[in-house]
N, C-alpha and C positions, 0 to 999 in steps of 0.2 A: 380508606385512602382518599386524599382530596382529589375533586374533578379536573385538576389545573394542579397536581401535585409534582412541582421539577424533581424533585429526588424520589419518584415512585419508583423507580428501580435499585437505587443504592440500599433501598429497606430491605432485600433479598440477602445473606451472608452469602448463596455460592456463588451469584452473583456480583458482591465485592469482589471475591476471590479470585474469579473469574480474571474480571476488569486489573488484577493486582499481574496474574498471569501474563496476561494482555502487553501491559504494560512494558512486565521483565521481558519478551521475547520482542517488541517492536524496537523499544531503548537498544537489547541486543543487538538486532538486525540492523538495524540503520547505522546504529555506531559503525559498524562489522565494516558495512558498506563502505561507509567513510571512509576510516581507515584504507581500507582495501585500494578503492581511489587515487588517494593522496600516494600509497607507495608504489602502484602501478605507474603511474605519470612523471613521479620522481624517475622511476629508475628507465622509463622510455622518453620520457618529451614527446608522445605524439599522442593529438589524442584520439588518433584512432582503436586506440587501445583501452582507452574510456568505454567508448562503442561495444569492444570485447570483450569487455568486463558482463554487460547488459547483456549480450545477444549467446555467453557462454550458459546465463541464467534462465533466459526466455525460451531458450531450446527447449530444458528439460521441463520444465514446467509448464509452456502449449500442450507439447507433445503427450503428456503424462495427465493431462488434465485432468477429461472426458472420464479416462480410468478411475484417478484418483477419485472423482466423484461418484460412481459406482461401485467402488469398496469403501466409502465415506457413509454412504445409504444403508449399506449393509453389515456395519460395522458398530461396536461399541464405542459411542464418541471420546472418550474420556481414557480410555485407554490407546484408542489409537493419534490421541494429540500428547499421550507421554511417549509415544515412540517417534513422532516428530521430531519434539524438543529433546529427547534422545539423538536423534541424526543432526538436528543443527549443531548441538553439541560437537560431533566427532569434526565437524567440517570447522567449529570454530578452535577447537583445539589442534588438527591440520595448520592452519593459518599461525597461531601463536607457536608455531615449533618451524615452519619455512622460513618466518619473519626472525627468529634469533640470530643473534647478531652472529654465531660460533659457524650457526649451518649457512646463514647467505656467504662466509667468507671462506668456505670451498666448494660452493657451490656456482656455476655459469649464471650471469643473468639471464638468460635463456632456461635454464632447467627451473631456476625461484620463477618467472611469468608463468611459464606452460603448468607448474605445482598449482600457482594459484590461482590459474582460470579452471583446472579441473574442480579442485575445491568447489569454486562458485559453482559450479557444473553440479557439483552432488549435490549442492544449497538449493539447487535449481529445482532437483528432484524432492529433493524434502519440500520445499516450496509448493509443491502443484496437490501433497496432501493437506498440508497446515490449513490451507486458505480456507477449502471445504470443512474442515472439522474445525474451527473454531466458531464459521456460521452454523454448522447445523449443532453446537452446543450449546452457544448463544440461545436459542430457542427453548433451550429444556431449562432454563433457569429461568424464566419470569414468565407470566402470563402474558397472552396473548394482546390483553385490553392494553398494557403497558409498552408492548415492542418499541414505539417508537422515541419512548423518551428511554427504552433502553439503548436504542438504537443511536442517539445521541451522546448518552455516556460511553457505551463502546469507542465511537468512532471517539470520541473527546479526548478517552485513555490512548488511543491510537495517535492521535495525531499529538500529545504529551510525552508520548517516546519518543517518537519523529522531530519534536524540541527540543528534548534533553538530549537523545542519542548521537545527534550529527554535532551539536553542541559539544557534548565530552570527546567527543572524537578529535575536534579542531583543536581543544586545548588541553588532549590526554597526548596529542602527537607533538606536542611543542612542550608538555610536562616532563614528559615519561618516556617519550619514545613509540613508532608501531610498533614492534616486540611487543612488549607491556600493556598497551591500550587493548591486543587481542586476548590476552589475559583476564583483564576487566570484562570483555566482549565475556568470552567462558563461565566467569563467575556467575553472570547476570541470568544466563542459559539454563543454570547448575540451581539459580534461587527459584526460577521459575519453576523446574521441577519438582519442586519442594512444597511448593504452594498447589500445583494441581492436586495432589495424592488429599489433599483438604476435602477435594471435592468426589460424593462418591458413583461408583458405576451412574449411568445413568439409561431407560430402556432405547431397545432399538423401536422405534415408531414405524418402520417399513412392511408394512403388511404382504410383501413381495420376496422374503429372504430367498435365497436362491436362484433367483433369477437369471438367466441366461444375461451376458457381460452386454451383446450386441443390440438386444430386444431392451436392456435398461439405459445403454447410452439414447440410442434412438429416440428414448419416451420424452428422454431431459431436453433434449436438442428441440423435439417439437414440442414441446411444453411453451420452451423460453421463445422458437420461431414465432406462434399462437397468439404469444401475449404482447402483444403490440407496443405497452406504456414499459414492462422491462428490456426489451427488445430496442427502441427507442433509446429511453435511458444507457443500456449498456454502449451501444453503436457510440452517443453522443461524448461517453467518459471515454471512450475508447480512443475515438481518432486527437482531443482535446489531449488528454495525457502524450497520446505518441506523438505531435505532432508538437505540444509547450515543452517538451523536457529539457527544459536549458537546465534545471539542476544537475546533469550528467557531466556538463561545460563548467563550472563554477572552480573546480583547480585549476582551470585556465586563465578567468577571469581573477579571479584570488594571486595569484601567482605571476601572472604577462599582463591583464589589463589594467588592475582595479590596483595592484605591486599591494594586497595587503598579507599575504603571510597567513600562517594556520590558524590566527587568532581568528583573522578576518573570515578567513574561509569558514571555521566555526557556527558563525555570525551570520554569515549569508545563507550555509546549509539550513539553520534552524529558524533564518526569518521567516519563509513560507510554511512553517509547521504553527510559530507564532500565533501567527494571523489566521489561522483554519481552527485553531485551540482557542481563543477570543471567541470565534464568531460561536463556535461549538457551544461553550459555555451560557452563551447568551441566548441561543436556540432552546437548549431545557429551560429556560423559565417563559422564552415569548416564540413557541414551536412554527416551523416551514412549514408545516401540513397544506391551507389556502393557498387557493390554488398554486400547487407547489410547481407544475408542468413549465409557466414564465418563470417564476423565478430559478428553475434548475438551468434554463434557456440562457434568461439574462446575466448567472454566476460566469457560467461558462464564457460568455461571450467575454464579459471582464476580464475571464483571466490570463486572456488571448490581447487584448489591450495589455492587461502587466505587463507579458513576457516580451511585446518590444518595446516595452520604452525601458526594462531592465535591458535590453538587450545593444537598445543606445545607448546608454548610461555608462559617462568615464567617473562618476563620481559617489565615491562609497555607499555613503549616506541613501543618496536618489535609489540607486541599487537595491539595498535592502529596505526600504518604502516598497519598492515596485514588490519586489519577493515577496513580503510581510500581505501586501494586499492582492498578491496572485492567491497568497496558503489560505486569505478569509474569503476570497472568491470560492476556492476548490473548495476550503469550508463546509457550503453553502450545498455545491454539488456534493460531497462526500453523505453530510445528513440527510437528503431526501432520495439519492440513489438508496443508500443502505435501508430506507423507512420502506418504499417501495420492493424490495426484495423481500423484506421480513412480511408484510404483511398481503405480500400476492404471491407466496410460493407456500406451495404445499409442504404437511411434515415428511410425508414421505421421499420427497424430490429434493431437499434443501440442499443435500451434498451435489447434486448433477448440477442445480440450478446455481448452487457457489464457483463450482467447474467450471459453468460458462462463464462466469462472471469473470473467474482470475484468468481465464483465457483473454476474456475484451479487457478487462480494466488491468487488473493484476500485475501481467506480464507485458501490460503497455509500456510500464515504468521503465522494465529492465531493452524492451526491442526502441521505444524513446531514445532508451540512453544510447543504443547502437544508432541510431537515426542519427540523431546530434551529433554523435563522433563521424559518421560519414561524411552530412552533411560540412560539419567544421572544417574537413579534412577537403571539401571538392568547393565551399565557396568561402570558408574563412570563417570564422567562429563568430564574430557579429552577423552577416550575412545569414546565416543559418539561424540563429535565435530569434530574429525578426522574420523569417521565412516562416519558421514554428508557429509564432504569434498571428501571425496573416492566416494557412494553414486552419487554425483553430477555429478562428473568427469564419472563416467560411463552412466550417462546419457545423456551426449552430446555426446555421441560414439555412443549411442543405437539413439539417434534421428536424428542424423545427417544421421545413415544406414538405415531407415527407412524411412527419408523427405527427398527425394532428391531435390524435389522442394523447398523446405527449405533453402539447399545448393547455390542454385542453384538463390535463391533471387535477383532479383533487383529493387529496388524502384526509380531509378534513372527513367524508363522507367512508373512507376506510375504515378510521377509526372509529366512528361513533357505529356502525354495525358489530364491532369487535366489542364493544363494550354493552354491548346489549346481548352478549354471549352469555 
């Protein structure tokens, strides 16, 4: 393997299959979320309803996250991921059925809406297990010395799915309607399931199998609390995503402010992910490991600025560029954060650390959606987005002040240590 081989991780067959599975799941999940956002807002015309969608997913995802991390560390990873994908497939099938025109005609708006909320809630339970399982399986597919490169490609594939999923969601709503769009989501989840069977079962690296749940959870929380670099990175990203959740309000911008319809909605929804994807492909050739802490802080500061510009814009292409740049800065943040987690987390604790990460970061997307919907209801859509961007900037300043180890972080040293192993 070349010293700076940008394709090092792609030379492992099982990792390539893993990337295909991850792409299929991210594509399905993000497309489903976009389609349901559009359908719910079309039914209610109430920005708070968009926030409730996020809340319905974040409640089970957060409340079950630590328990899910314990289970992931105790179980075989591939088998657990199969169960997660099956659970998602059931949710997608339910959303396909509840959006069937023949069924809608016989049901009241309230019944349809509450059924959608219930299915999203069930999806939140699946998500509590999905993130830690994927994170843990990842580490079993490649050697530690190429974790940074593998993290870059994994994040790139995640963003690729996040580009194509929302874009297809917006276009498919226009082309074939909400109902058949959900059928497409269901088909992709089944594709991910079939691909996953090509990866053999993996060993369980946790030496404490059968450990009491409470003891296991306390050890996971204690590790994150005492590892200041991880705690600082998670805190920073959590508040940035929480307050910078303008994406949740895109249906309002597309329908009422920019007036660009479902096609424009798809472009707006995909723009951040396109920016992130380009950054991630670039970082595979030009790693972000050196002075990673300052790069992380600068990236999220830039993210906050982009959100403010987007919130104030009334021109479609200015809004698209602002979202594109917000995705680029978020992409830098994601690559650095994933590399920190992979390099600094012991094998036996990956599920628990990933579950804490999902509580801090993954679920903050949905909690951010609720915050955005609530503040939009209280202070108006534009003011809410600008407020969120401003709070993101303040969070960066505060995190940089309270976590000096994060400011000084240089991941190049970690990588050199692993290359000596």
